[in-house]
C-alpha positions in Angstrom: -16.0 -15.1 -14.2 -15.1 -12.0 -12.2 -15.3 -8.7 -14.1 -12.1 -6.6 -13.8 -12.2 -3.5 -11.7 -12.9 -0.5 -13.9 -10.2 2.1 -14.7 -12.4 4.3 -16.9 -15.9 5.1 -17.8 -16.4 2.8 -20.8 -19.5 0.6 -20.1 -19.3 -3.1 -20.6 -21.2 -3.9 -23.8 -22.2 -7.5 -24.7 -21.7 -7.9 -28.5 -23.9 -10.6 -30.2 -21.8 -13.6 -31.2 -18.9 -12.6 -28.9 -18.5 -14.7 -25.7 -18.4 -13.2 -22.2 -14.6 -13.6 -21.9 -14.1 -11.8 -25.3 -16.5 -9.0 -24.3 -14.6 -8.4 -21.0 -11.3 -8.3 -22.8 -12.6 -5.9 -25.4 -13.9 -3.8 -22.5 -10.4 -3.8 -20.9 -8.8 -2.7 -24.2 -11.3 0.2 -24.6 -10.8 1.2 -21.0 -7.1 1.4 -21.4 -7.4 3.3 -24.7 -9.7 5.8 -23.0 -6.8 6.6 -20.6 -4.7 7.4 -23.7 -2.8 4.2 -23.5 -1.9 2.5 -26.8 -3.0 -1.2 -26.9 -2.4 -4.2 -29.1 -3.6 -7.8 -28.9 -1.8 -10.5 -27.1 -2.4 -14.2 -27.9 -5.4 -15.6 -25.9 -4.4 -16.7 -22.5 -0.7 -15.5 -22.9 1.5 -12.5 -22.6 2.9 -12.8 -26.2 2.0 -10.4 -29.0 -0.6 -11.8 -31.4 0.7 -9.7 -34.3 2.8 -11.3 -37.0 6.6 -11.1 -37.0 8.9 -9.6 -39.6 9.7 -12.9 -41.2 6.0 -13.6 -41.9 5.0 -10.0 -42.7 2.7 -9.9 -45.8 3.7 -6.3 -46.5 0.0 -5.4 -46.9 -2.5 -3.4 -44.8 -0.7 -1.5 -42.0 2.6 -3.0 -43.2 2.2 -2.0 -46.9 5.2 0.5 -46.5 7.3 -1.9 -44.4 6.9 -4.2 -41.4 5.4 -2.5 -38.3 6.2 -4.0 -34.9 3.7 -4.2 -32.1 4.9 -0.9 -30.6 4.2 0.9 -33.9 0.8 -0.8 -34.4 -0.5 -0.2 -30.9 -3.5 2.1 -31.0 -6.1 4.1 -29.1 -8.6 4.1 -32.0 -11.8 2.5 -30.6 -12.9 1.2 -34.0 -9.6 -0.5 -34.7 -9.8 -2.0 -31.2 -13.3 -3.3 -31.7 -12.4 -4.8 -35.0 -9.3 -6.6 -33.6 -10.9 -7.9 -30.4 -14.1 -9.1 -32.2 -11.9 -11.8 -33.8 -10.7 -13.7 -30.7 -10.5 -13.3 -26.9 -7.1 -11.5 -27.1 -5.4 -10.4 -24.0 -4.5 -6.7 -23.9 -1.0 -5.4 -24.2 -0.2 -1.7 -23.4 2.8 -0.3 -25.3 4.3 1.8 -22.6 6.5 4.2 -24.7 3.8 5.5 -27.1 1.4 5.6 -24.0 3.8 8.0 -22.3 4.1 5.6 -19.4 6.8 4.3 -17.2 5.7 1.2 -15.4 7.5 -0.2 -12.3 7.3 -4.0 -12.3 7.5 -5.3 -8.7 8.0 -9.0 -9.2 7.9 -11.9 -6.8 10.7 -14.5 -6.3 10.2 -17.4 -8.7 9.5 -19.9 -5.8 7.6 -17.4 -3.6 4.2 -19.0 -4.2 5.6 -22.4 -3.3 6.2 -21.2 0.2 9.9 -22.2 0.1 11.5 -18.7 0.0 11.9 -16.1 2.7 13.4 -13.6 0.2 11.7 -10.2 0.0 9.6 -9.6 -3.1 9.9 -6.5 -5.3 7.1 -4.7 -3.4 9.0 -5.0 -0.1 12.3 -4.1 -1.7 10.8 -1.0 -3.4 9.1 0.1 -0.2 12.4 -0.1 1.7 14.1 1.9 -1.1 11.5 4.6 -0.8 12.0 4.7 3.0 15.8 5.0 2.7 15.4 7.7 0.1 13.1 9.6 2.5 10.0 9.4 0.2 6.6 7.9 0.7 5.7 5.1 -1.5 4.1 6.8 -4.6 0.3 6.8 -4.9 -0.6 6.0 -8.5 -2.6 3.5 -10.6 -1.5 0.0 -10.0 -2.4 -3.5 -11.0 -1.8 -7.0 -9.6 -0.2 -9.4 -12.1 -1.2 -13.0 -12.6 2.0 -14.1 -10.7 1.1 -12.0 -7.7 3.4 -9.1 -8.4 2.4 -5.4 -8.9 2.7 -2.9 -11.7 2.9 0.8 -10.7 1.9 3.1 -13.6 3.6 6.5 -13.9 3.3 9.3 -16.5 6.7 10.1 -18.0 7.7 13.8 -17.6 7.7 15.8 -20.9 10.7 15.2 -23.1 11.9 12.2 -21.1 12.7 9.1 -23.2 13.4 6.1 -21.0 13.8 2.5 -22.0 13.3 -0.8 -20.2 15.5 -1.7 -17.2 16.1 -4.8 -15.2 17.2 -4.5 -11.5 18.5 -1.0 -12.1 16.2 0.3 -9.3 16.6 -2.7 -7.1 16.4 -6.5 -7.0 13.0 -7.8 -8.4 12.2 -4.2 -9.5 12.2 -3.7 -13.3 10.7 -1.0 -15.5 8.9 -0.8 -18.8 9.0 2.3 -21.0 10.0 2.7 -24.7 10.6 -0.7 -26.3 8.4 -2.4 -23.6 4.9 -3.3 -22.8 2.7 -4.5 -19.9 -0.3 -6.7 -19.7 -3.4 -4.7 -19.0 -5.9 -5.3 -16.2 -8.6 -7.8 -17.3 -6.2 -10.0 -19.2 -6.4 -13.7 -18.3 -3.7 -16.3 -18.1 -3.6 -19.9 -16.8 -1.9 -18.6 -13.6 -4.5 -15.9 -13.0 -6.0 -12.6 -14.0 -4.4 -9.1 -14.2 -6.5 -6.9 -11.9 -6.8 -3.2 -11.2 -6.2 -2.4 -7.6 -7.3 1.3 -7.5 -8.8 4.1 -9.6 -7.3 5.5 -12.8 -5.1 8.3 -11.4 -1.6 8.0 -12.8 1.0 10.1 -11.0 4.0 11.7 -12.8 7.2 9.7 -12.3 8.9 11.0 -9.1 12.1 13.0 -9.7 14.2 10.7 -7.5 13.2 7.6 -9.5 13.9 9.5 -12.7 17.4 10.3 -11.5 18.0 6.5 -11.1 16.5 5.5 -14.4 17.6 8.4 -16.7 20.8 7.5 -18.6 23.6 9.9 -18.0 24.5 12.1 -21.0 27.4 10.9 -23.1 30.4 13.3 -23.1 31.2 14.8 -26.4 33.9 13.1 -28.5 35.1 16.5 -29.9 38.8 17.3 -29.5 39.7 19.2 -26.3 40.8 22.3 -28.3 37.2 22.6 -29.5 35.8 22.7 -26.0 37.1 26.1 -24.8 34.3 28.2 -23.4 31.9 25.2 -23.2 32.8 24.0 -19.7 29.3 24.6 -18.3 27.9 21.8 -20.5 30.6 19.5 -19.3 29.8 20.4 -15.7 26.2 19.4 -16.3 27.3 16.1 -17.8 29.6 15.5 -14.8 26.8 16.3 -12.4 24.5 13.8 -14.1 27.2 11.1 -14.2 28.2 11.4 -10.6 24.7 11.7 -9.3 23.7 8.5 -11.1 26.8 6.7 -9.9 26.0 7.6 -6.2 22.3 6.7 -6.5 23.1 3.2 -7.8 26.2 2.5 -5.7 26.1 -1.0 -4.2 26.3 -1.6 -0.4 29.9 -1.3 0.8 30.8 1.3 -1.9 28.2 4.0 -1.2 30.1 6.4 1.0 33.3 6.1 -1.1 31.3 6.7 -4.3 29.7 9.8 -2.7 33.1 11.0 -1.6 34.7 10.6 -5.0 31.7 12.3 -6.7 31.8 15.3 -4.4 35.6 15.7 -5.0 35.1 15.4 -8.8 32.3 18.0 -8.8 34.0 20.3 -6.3 36.3 21.6 -9.0 33.3 22.8 -11.0 32.1 24.7 -7.9 35.6 26.3 -7.5 35.6 27.3 -11.2 32.1 28.8 -11.0 30.5 26.3 -13.4 28.1 24.8 -10.8 26.6 26.4 -7.7 27.6 24.6 -4.5 24.0 24.3 -3.3 23.0 22.5 -6.5 25.8 20.0 -6.2 25.1 19.4 -2.5 21.4 18.9 -3.1 21.8 16.5 -6.0 24.4 14.4 -4.2 22.5 14.4 -0.9 19.4 13.1 -2.6 21.4 10.5 -4.5 23.2 9.3 -1.4 20.0 8.9 0.5 18.5 7.1 -2.4 21.5 4.7 -2.2 20.7 4.0 1.4 23.0 6.4 3.3 21.5 8.5 6.1 21.1 12.3 5.8 23.8 12.8 8.4 26.3 10.5 6.6 25.7 12.3 3.3 26.1 15.8 4.8 29.3 14.9 6.6 30.9 13.3 3.6 29.8 16.1 1.2 31.1 18.8 3.4 34.6 17.5 3.8 34.9 16.3 0.2 33.6 19.6 -1.3 35.7 21.8 1.1 38.9 19.9 0.1 38.1 20.0 -3.7 37.1 23.7 -3.7 40.3 24.6 -1.8 42.6 22.6 -4.1 41.0 23.7 -7.4 41.0 27.4 -7.3 43.0 27.5 -10.6 41.5 25.9 -13.6 43.8 23.2 -14.8 43.0 22.2 -18.4 39.5 21.3 -19.4 37.0 19.1 -17.5 36.8 15.5 -18.6 
């Protein structure tokens, strides 16, 4: 059996009475915990949590005050980890939310390994997205999944609370954050082993990826009469909404979405609620992330903002 690539400094210890596979999996769990990642056991040979469900909860031990799900029971405590993994060769789950992680899951087409598909996999799609956005592919800790995909690990910026997504970034590109988990390197399934591909450095989630993943703030439901004097907050909400819409616009609608966004935000520029350079920078980056060229973005932004600023010199009502 091949020992997984190390991601930490925890030495592999052989425990009497514990088989080699169980020792390696315990080692993987302790290594992940050393990185500050909260782990919990997965059923041997699978990706499913080994902890009991709510219907079968005994309401004792950790659940004495109410049922705790896997995300709540995940831990970095070495003693708890040794106790759990000494019972069976559990695979290792990493609860991404409590671990302050955002993991990009670059999947492969379902029939990729059968040699019958020419469709690009998630890694190729993500690389192309990075190139269109004008950014190098991020350098960070990554693992190879049992199916041949790749997990890219990022540290979430302070105060950011992201949840899981599916195809929000691109086709075959999902993310795991709060409410999600990934299978750690060293875990073994019938289709293969999860394997570390590099050292333990975990980069902070790039700002351009955060802009795609971060939910736009919801506008207040307060009556319009209560919003006088609070237009700056609405300008911030509008900027977040329009930037996200542009960054995620599908092919065929990208330039039109950018144009509409610039016209919508131009009124806030005219009214002094947003500086023009901030609007231009945010929409330029969003447009390039969507796949437009820098020149296309600049041309569209200039004409749309010029028109909107010219035609919105007088504030008419409150911003929506």
